[in-house]
Structures are given as C-alpha cells and as structure tokens.
C-alpha positions as semicolon CSV with decimal commas, in nm:
position;residue;x (nm);y (nm);z (nm)
1;M;2,263;0,569;0,311
2;T;2,040;0,759;0,069
3;R;1,757;0,511;0,009
4;L;1,579;0,246;0,214
5;T;1,250;0,059;0,231
6;E;1,040;-0,015;0,536
7;P;0,741;-0,252;0,560
8;A;0,420;-0,105;0,699
9;Y;0,223;-0,393;0,852
10;A;-0,155;-0,393;0,882
11;K;-0,317;-0,459;1,217
12;I;-0,629;-0,636;1,335
13;N;-0,818;-0,607;1,662
14;L;-0,851;-0,939;1,840
15;S;-1,084;-0,744;2,068
16;L;-1,213;-0,387;2,086
17;D;-1,407;-0,231;2,372
18;V;-1,527;0,130;2,395
19;L;-1,540;0,212;2,765
20;S;-1,652;0,575;2,778
21;R;-1,644;0,915;2,610
22;R;-1,365;1,137;2,739
23;P;-1,386;1,511;2,818
24;D;-1,148;1,581;2,527
25;G;-1,397;1,430;2,280
26;Y;-1,204;1,107;2,230
27;H;-1,314;0,771;2,367
28;E;-1,152;0,552;2,630
29;L;-1,067;0,223;2,457
30;R;-0,939;-0,119;2,557
31;M;-0,817;-0,327;2,265
32;V;-0,597;-0,624;2,192
33;M;-0,405;-0,553;1,872
34;Q;-0,214;-0,786;1,640
35;S;0,006;-0,699;1,342
36;V;-0,024;-0,919;1,033
37;S;0,190;-0,993;0,730
38;L;-0,024;-0,788;0,486
39;H;0,180;-0,472;0,438
40;D;0,248;-0,160;0,237
41;T;0,606;-0,078;0,135
42;V;0,741;0,266;0,223
43;T;1,051;0,385;0,033
44;L;1,250;0,684;0,157
45;T;1,498;0,851;-0,079
46;L;1,731;1,147;-0,018
47;G;1,823;1,375;-0,307
48;G;1,676;1,503;-0,630
49;T;1,430;1,757;-0,491
50;D;1,437;2,071;-0,281
51;R;1,129;1,989;-0,075
52;L;0,960;1,701;0,106
53;T;0,749;1,503;-0,143
54;L;0,514;1,206;-0,129
55;S;0,391;0,973;-0,403
56;T;0,184;0,654;-0,399
57;N;0,065;0,389;-0,641
58;L;-0,296;0,503;-0,578
59;G;-0,375;0,827;-0,753
60;F;-0,670;0,922;-0,530
61;L;-0,469;0,944;-0,206
62;P;-0,364;1,288;-0,079
63;V;0,008;1,360;-0,105
64;D;0,017;1,669;0,117
65;G;-0,012;1,722;0,491
66;K;-0,349;1,542;0,491
67;N;-0,156;1,216;0,443
68;I;-0,040;1,067;0,771
69;A;0,298;0,982;0,617
70;I;0,374;1,352;0,568
71;A;0,241;1,430;0,917
72;A;0,475;1,165;1,060
73;A;0,774;1,303;0,870
74;N;0,700;1,654;0,996
75;A;0,665;1,528;1,354
76;F;1,001;1,350;1,323
77;A;1,163;1,671;1,192
78;R;1,020;1,877;1,481
79;H;1,154;1,627;1,734
80;T;1,500;1,569;1,586
81;G;1,571;1,882;1,382
82;A;1,633;1,667;1,074
83;D;1,629;1,853;0,742
84;L;1,373;1,675;0,524
85;S;1,385;1,920;0,233
86;R;1,547;1,660;0,006
87;L;1,334;1,365;0,117
88;A;1,104;1,177;-0,120
89;I;0,855;0,928;0,026
90;H;0,687;0,666;-0,193
91;I;0,422;0,426;-0,068
92;D;0,318;0,109;-0,250
93;K;-0,025;0,044;-0,102
94;R;-0,150;-0,311;-0,055
95;I;-0,353;-0,260;0,261
96;P;-0,703;-0,150;0,157
97;V;-0,794;0,211;0,233
98;C;-1,052;0,287;0,504
99;A;-1,059;-0,076;0,611
100;G;-1,018;-0,073;0,990
101;T;-0,669;-0,222;0,958
102;A;-0,458;0,092;1,025
103;G;-0,328;0,124;0,669
104;G;-0,258;0,495;0,706
105;S;-0,122;0,467;1,059
106;S;0,109;0,184;0,956
107;D;0,250;0,405;0,679
108;G;0,313;0,684;0,927
109;A;0,482;0,442;1,165
110;A;0,700;0,304;0,885
111;V;0,805;0,660;0,797
112;L;0,913;0,716;1,159
113;R;1,110;0,391;1,173
114;G;1,265;0,453;0,832
115;L;1,369;0,812;0,907
116;N;1,529;0,694;1,229
117;R;1,745;0,458;1,023
118;L;1,804;0,699;0,734
119;Y;1,917;0,988;0,953
120;E;2,085;0,759;1,210
121;T;1,917;0,941;1,498
122;G;1,931;0,638;1,729
123;L;1,584;0,680;1,877
124;T;1,442;0,375;2,053
125;P;1,113;0,225;1,932
126;E;0,949;0,366;2,246
127;M;1,074;0,716;2,159
128;L;0,940;0,682;1,806
129;A;0,606;0,564;1,944
130;K;0,593;0,875;2,163
131;I;0,647;1,095;1,857
132;G;0,370;0,900;1,687
133;E;0,116;0,997;1,954
134;A;0,089;1,342;1,797
135;V;0,033;1,189;1,452
136;G;-0,252;0,943;1,513
137;S;-0,402;0,719;1,781
138;D;-0,292;0,393;1,614
139;V;0,056;0,515;1,516
140;P;0,230;0,429;1,849
141;Y;0,105;0,071;1,824
142;C;0,203;0,047;1,457
143;V;0,556;0,163;1,542
144;L;0,597;-0,127;1,786
145;G;0,371;-0,393;1,632
146;G;0,332;-0,747;1,761
147;T;0,063;-0,845;2,011
148;A;-0,033;-0,568;2,253
149;L;-0,300;-0,435;2,485
150;A;-0,385;-0,077;2,383
151;E;-0,566;0,155;2,625
152;G;-0,656;0,522;2,645
153;R;-0,693;0,650;2,288
154;G;-0,473;0,355;2,190
155;E;-0,143;0,513;2,292
156;R;-0,098;0,327;2,626
157;L;0,056;-0,001;2,518
158;T;0,142;-0,320;2,704
159;A;0,327;-0,593;2,515
160;L;0,156;-0,933;2,542
161;T;0,251;-1,293;2,482
162;A;0,270;-1,335;2,105
163;L;-0,025;-1,490;1,927
164;E;0,045;-1,854;1,852
165;P;0,138;-1,936;1,490
166;C;-0,181;-1,943;1,284
167;Y;-0,336;-1,820;0,960
168;L;-0,562;-1,519;0,917
169;V;-0,800;-1,446;0,632
170;L;-0,887;-1,078;0,598
171;C;-1,186;-0,976;0,385
172;K;-1,292;-0,617;0,319
173;P;-1,639;-0,568;0,170
174;P;-1,666;-0,293;-0,093
175;F;-1,805;-0,011;0,120
176;P;-1,657;0,239;0,367
177;I;-1,769;0,293;0,724
178;S;-1,738;0,639;0,878
179;T;-1,545;0,610;1,204
180;P;-1,688;0,935;1,351
181;E;-2,042;0,824;1,266
182;L;-1,977;0,483;1,424
183;Y;-1,858;0,647;1,746
184;Q;-2,172;0,864;1,745
185;A;-2,383;0,552;1,698
186;I;-2,212;0,364;1,980
187;D;-2,264;0,661;2,213
188;A;-2,636;0,644;2,140
189;I;-2,695;0,274;2,214
190;R;-2,670;0,044;2,512
191;L;-2,407;-0,221;2,453
192;H;-2,544;-0,565;2,531
193;C;-2,216;-0,752;2,488
194;R;-1,855;-0,667;2,565
195;P;-1,535;-0,861;2,501
196;D;-1,387;-1,083;2,770
197;T;-1,057;-0,899;2,756
198;A;-0,922;-1,059;3,074
199;G;-1,001;-1,405;2,938
200;L;-0,839;-1,316;2,607
201;L;-0,522;-1,208;2,785
202;R;-0,517;-1,537;2,980
203;A;-0,564;-1,735;2,657
204;L;-0,273;-1,551;2,495
205;E;-0,053;-1,611;2,798
206;G;-0,150;-1,978;2,799
207;R;-0,082;-2,005;2,424
208;D;-0,439;-2,126;2,380
209;L;-0,528;-2,045;2,018
210;H;-0,883;-2,184;2,050
211;G;-0,934;-1,976;2,364
212;V;-0,821;-1,664;2,182
213;A;-1,055;-1,734;1,891
214;R;-1,355;-1,788;2,121
215;R;-1,298;-1,451;2,288
216;M;-1,249;-1,231;1,980
217;F;-1,512;-0,957;1,990
218;N;-1,561;-0,601;1,867
219;V;-1,830;-0,379;2,022
220;F;-1,850;-0,169;1,705
221;E;-2,034;-0,454;1,535
222;Q;-2,336;-0,369;1,752
223;A;-2,339;-0,011;1,620
224;L;-2,322;-0,086;1,247
225;P;-2,608;0,016;1,020
226;P;-2,829;-0,292;0,966
227;K;-2,733;-0,351;0,601
228;R;-2,362;-0,320;0,680
229;R;-2,395;-0,547;0,981
230;A;-2,568;-0,810;0,768
231;V;-2,271;-0,818;0,527
232;V;-2,022;-0,842;0,815
233;E;-2,220;-1,130;0,966
234;E;-2,238;-1,305;0,629
235;I;-1,858;-1,290;0,589
236;K;-1,806;-1,409;0,947
237;N;-2,038;-1,703;0,888
238;E;-1,859;-1,801;0,567
239;L;-1,523;-1,792;0,746
240;I;-1,661;-2,015;1,024
241;Q;-1,813;-2,256;0,771
242;H;-1,470;-2,291;0,610
243;G;-1,307;-2,385;0,938
244;A;-1,218;-2,060;1,114
245;L;-1,184;-2,102;1,489
246;G;-1,338;-1,756;1,528
247;A;-1,419;-1,445;1,324
248;C;-1,447;-1,077;1,407
249;M;-1,457;-0,729;1,254
250;S;-1,136;-0,525;1,284
251;G;-1,132;-0,169;1,417
252;S;-1,419;0,043;1,288
253;G;-1,450;-0,193;0,993
254;P;-1,556;-0,303;0,752
255;T;-1,274;-0,562;0,727
256;V;-1,363;-0,898;0,878
257;F;-1,102;-1,160;0,966
258;G;-1,104;-1,526;1,056
259;L;-0,843;-1,712;1,261
260;F;-0,739;-2,057;1,135
261;S;-0,513;-2,324;1,276
262;R;-0,480;-2,504;0,940
263;Q;-0,328;-2,345;0,630
264;E;-0,538;-2,556;0,392
265;A;-0,863;-2,439;0,549
266;A;-0,747;-2,075;0,541
267;E;-0,653;-2,105;0,173
268;E;-0,993;-2,254;0,090
269;A;-1,173;-1,979;0,281
270;A;-0,969;-1,707;0,110
271;G;-1,040;-1,857;-0,231
272;A;-1,414;-1,880;-0,166
273;L;-1,442;-1,524;-0,035
274;R;-1,228;-1,384;-0,316
275;E;-1,499;-1,487;-0,563
276;S;-1,722;-1,215;-0,412
277;Y;-1,472;-0,981;-0,246
278;S;-1,153;-0,890;-0,430
279;D;-0,994;-0,742;-0,117
280;T;-0,936;-1,079;0,049
281;F;-0,595;-1,168;0,191
282;L;-0,430;-1,470;0,352
283;C;-0,194;-1,354;0,628
284;T;0,005;-1,468;0,929
285;P;0,080;-1,284;1,257
286;V;0,403;-1,081;1,272
C-alpha cells in the first residue's frame, strides 16, 4: 500500500464543564463529546519526495511543525521508528478553522490512524490515542470518536452509550474566539450555571434524545465577550425556533449546534441559517 485516505470527523460538545485550574497551567475538564459526519479528508502517499511534506486546500494554513498533522506524524515516528522521509500528507479541509469542533485535532488523529494502516504497525486505537496525548488534548478523543466522557485535559476517556440517531445543524459565525483568552475569562468569573453531566449520562444510557437535548450546556458561553455571546444566543434561538430540541455552543466556540429529531426541520434550519452564515452544515452523529 502506497496511498490511502482517512476521514477526519469533527466533534461537538454535548456538555462542557471547567472544574478547576491545574498546577500545570491546564484546566480540569468534564465533557461529553460526540463525533459528527462533517469531516476533512486526509490523504497519505508514500514516494516522490525525500522528506515529510504537508499540503492543504487552504493556502493560509501552516504546513510545517506548527500544523498538528505534522506533529502527529512525528509523534508516530518517535513511537514506532517508522521512516516518514517519503511521506506526503494532503488535507482537504471542510471543517471550519478555529471553530471549537476539533478540526486540527481530527486531522492529527486521522494521520495517526492512517499511518497505522499504511505502515501496518498493528497498534490498537487505544495505543494510538496514547500517542495522541503528546500531540493535543482533543487528539485522543478524535482517534477513538463516537460518544464519550472526556476528563482531565480531555485525555481520560470513557465510552458512552451512542447518541440516538438524530440530525445536527452546525453554524459557525464569522469571527474567531481565542481559547486562551476564554480560559482567562472563565478563571475570572463565578460560574452561575453548570451542566447536569450525570443527568446527561443517564439520558444517553436511556436513549432519551429529548433528555439529552435538555441537558446540553457549555460553561464557556458564560465567559464570552458580550457581543460574541449575543450572536451565539441569536443562533441558538433561531435553531430552537426551527424545531431544535436543544442548542449549545461547541468547545471554545464560536460554532453553535442544534439537535433535531426530524430531518425536515433540520434542513429548514440549515437553509435559514445559511442565508446569514455560510459555514452552516447539516450532520449526523458518527
């Protein structure tokens, strides 16, 4: 095998709680994560060069060690001893950049899964996730995907009952949100609301889609700058008005998603939001 492709699925946070600041500077988190059908495509090719290279369909992305895909490849090489000098990585990006949906981490995870196949190293998904810990906090989850409880920095994962079949509309407003600045903001405020994570886990186990939707919550929404928060609330309200069972911001934002039980309602919501926000996607859980 000299060439293969690997999907890199986006993720959303059904819930996100920041518990405390850790001595190492990171934060203790408790999150329920879900992978969705929106994905980048990572292509790995052997031959034609004498060094590891990366290209993408977006000219503004870094193609050196600052890109998590290269960092993941280097971590794989350190762990396995694989010679990556003839490896070319190409990423077709569909997941918006800086969106709170783990677009970069999913690419890194896809590189790890793809290299495991390409070099036939036989590592288990759990072994690949362990390698991913050194690459980025969301990479271990993105290696495994599905529905999971993520704790610690996000690297302690517990597989959960899969989210019931449904439709998800993701909408990214046209502005970035600085994750470090958001963590600084959340450290400086008193959180008035926190997610009912235990109730969310029970709803997932009971296959109660309405119960899941009622318990979706992200504490970062309380730390957003007022103008940004107003846009997030506006998108959430529009999703609800079009029939979403619940709506929430994903990760550190700014992407907002709504959970729908009916495809027709999800399609209508996506169409309405797309008139104002081009980065709007209709997805399903994977």
